[in-house]
C-alpha positions in Angstrom: 11.7 -3.8 7.8 11.1 -0.3 6.9 12.4 0.8 3.8 13.4 4.3 4.6 12.8 6.1 1.3 9.6 4.4 1.0 8.1 4.3 4.8 4.8 2.6 3.6 6.5 -0.5 2.4 8.4 -3.3 4.5 7.3 -6.1 6.4 6.1 -6.4 9.8 4.7 -8.3 12.3 1.5 -7.9 14.4 0.4 -9.5 17.5 -3.6 -9.7 17.9 -5.6 -9.5 21.0 -5.7 -13.1 21.1 -2.3 -13.7 21.1 -1.5 -14.8 17.3 1.5 -13.6 15.5 0.8 -11.9 11.7 3.4 -11.5 9.5 2.4 -8.5 6.7 2.2 -6.1 4.6 -1.5 -6.1 5.1 -1.4 -4.7 1.5 0.2 -5.9 -1.9 -0.1 -4.3 -5.1 -2.8 -5.0 -6.7 -3.0 -6.4 -10.4 -6.9 -5.4 -10.6 -9.4 -3.3 -9.1 -10.9 -5.5 -5.8 -7.8 -8.1 -6.3 -8.2 -9.2 -2.6 -8.5 -13.0 -3.2 -7.0 -15.2 -5.7 -8.8 -14.4 -9.0 -11.7 -13.3 -7.5 -13.1 -10.3 -9.2 -10.5 -10.4 -12.1 -11.2 -8.4 -15.1 -9.0 -8.6 -18.4 -9.5 -4.9 -19.1 -8.2 -3.7 -15.4 -5.3 -6.6 -15.7 -4.4 -4.7 -19.0 -4.6 -1.1 -18.1 -2.5 -1.6 -14.7 0.3 -3.8 -16.6 0.3 -0.8 -19.2 0.3 1.9 -16.5 3.3 -0.5 -14.8 5.1 -1.2 -18.4 5.1 3.0 -18.7 6.2 3.5 -15.1 8.8 0.7 -15.2 11.0 2.1 -18.4 10.0 5.9 -17.7 9.6 6.8 -13.9 11.6 9.0 -12.0 11.8 6.5 -8.8 13.3 3.5 -8.2 10.2 1.7 -9.6 12.1 -1.2 -11.2 13.6 -2.3 -7.9 10.1 -1.7 -5.8 8.1 -3.8 -8.5 10.5 -6.7 -7.9 10.5 -6.1 -4.5 7.1 -5.8 -3.7 5.9 -8.8 -5.9 8.2 -10.8 -4.4 6.0 -10.6 -0.9 3.4 -12.7 -2.9 5.4 -15.7 -1.7 5.0 -16.9 1.4 8.4 -17.8 1.8 9.7 -14.6 0.7 7.8 -12.9 3.3 8.7 -15.0 6.4 12.5 -15.0 5.7 11.6 -11.2 5.5 9.9 -11.4 8.9 13.0 -13.5 10.4 15.5 -10.8 10.2 13.1 -8.5 12.8 12.3 -11.1 15.4 14.2 -14.4 16.0 12.3 -17.9 16.0 9.8 -17.2 12.8 9.8 -20.4 10.8 7.8 -21.3 7.5 6.1 -24.3 9.0 4.6 -21.9 11.6 2.9 -19.8 8.6 1.0 -22.3 6.7 -2.2 -20.1 6.1 -2.5 -16.9 3.9 -5.0 -14.1 5.0 -6.6 -12.0 2.6 -4.5 -8.5 2.2 -6.2 -5.2 1.9 -5.1 -3.0 -1.6 -2.4 -0.4 -0.9 -3.5 3.7 -1.8 -0.3 4.5 -3.1 -0.9 7.4 -5.4 1.1 7.4 -8.6 1.2 10.6 -10.5 1.2 9.6 -13.6 2.1 13.3 -15.3 5.3 13.6 -12.8 5.9 9.7 -13.4 6.7 9.7 -9.5 5.1 8.3 -6.0 3.1 11.0 -4.2 5.3 10.9 -0.9 2.3 12.7 0.8 -1.6 13.7 1.2 -3.3 14.8 -1.7 -6.5 16.9 -0.9 -8.4 17.9 -3.5 -12.0 19.7 -3.1 -14.5 22.3 -3.9 -17.5 23.2 -1.5 -19.4 20.0 -2.1 -16.7 17.6 -1.5 -13.5 17.1 0.1 -11.0 14.1 -1.1 -8.0 12.8 0.7 -6.1 10.6 -1.7 -2.9 8.6 -1.0 -3.5 7.9 2.9 -1.3 5.2 2.6 -1.7 5.5 7.0 -4.9 4.6 7.9 -3.6 5.7 12.0 -2.3 9.4 10.4 -5.6 10.1 8.9 -7.5 9.3 12.2 -5.3 11.8 13.9 -6.6 14.7 15.5 -4.4 17.6 13.7 -4.5 16.6 10.3 -8.7 16.1 11.1 -8.4 19.6 12.3 -6.7 20.6 9.0 -9.3 18.8 6.6 -12.0 20.7 8.6 -10.4 23.7 8.4 -9.7 23.3 4.3 -13.6 22.5 4.2 -14.4 25.8 6.3 -12.5 27.9 4.0 -14.2 26.7 0.4 -17.7 26.6 2.1 -17.2 29.9 3.8 
């Protein structure tokens, strides 16, 4: 159920090679760095920094951060995820989804100066390194046209 304004968000269903059905997102907002499972790797300083930045966006963002924050945090609930998935496919039931996998961490870049989400890749670099920021779609980062574009940028900077 993609959000057309934020297509990197939404619930999806994946059928594995073994025939198992998984409900995602495979990434949820991180409340501290390395927030992959439970409270492992928890650090108060990182947690408070993220809360402070989130509060600033909640109050001053140039996009609908309030709605997105509530919508995304709700995905920590298994029943909410299964409910959203049941709108995509018939026969999805909460009792069929009793285990909770480890999510990834979403690579969504927030421009804190503009108080807005970056909606595309941000490519930064010099003649020594190139960085692709906001790579919310791993599939697109592997696309040949995109890799050719990045290679041309590197070539321009090094020659």
